[in-house]
Residue, then its C-alpha position, 0 to 999 in steps of 0.5 A: m099883851t100889856t099889863k096894868q100899872g102896879e100889877q105884880l108879875e112872877v117869872w120862871i125858867d123852863q130849864t129843859l128848854c134853856t140854851g144857856d145863852g145868857i141873854c136873860a142874865q145880861y138883860a136882868p142880872d138881878v133876876f137871872e143868873l147862869e149856873v155852873d151847869g150852863l143853865a139860867y135860873v131865877k134869883d130870889a130877892d136875896g140873890a139866891l138861885c132857885h133850883a127847884d123845877g118851876a121855881t118862881v120869883v116876883v119880878p121887881a118893878v125896877a127890872l120889869l122891862d128887862v125881864i120882859d125883854s129877856a122873855q122876848e129875846c130868849p132863843g130857847d123860848c123858856i122864860h115865862v112871865r105871868r100875873v101873880d093874881d091869876g097865873r095868866e102868862v103875859y110874856g113868854p111862849d104860853a102868853e095869850s094875846d088880847 
């Protein structure tokens, strides 16, 4: 699946599948962080962790490739990247192929 240039994407983590491996935080530390509970969470634009189930954040353009790599390399297969405009998952376990 490819995305159009300038298309806004959002990302969320399914904590029930998170292994706490931390690959996401290594790839994209401005978007992901490991919490003291050993699970990864997304961070909002101000750097605050989003603890609510299914919390999403818009992927900053500068972090897009790192977020995609995180979704593709995640051993828990728990990172979901979807289009803001239609909610279609483009990277992650529920991504549809063209």
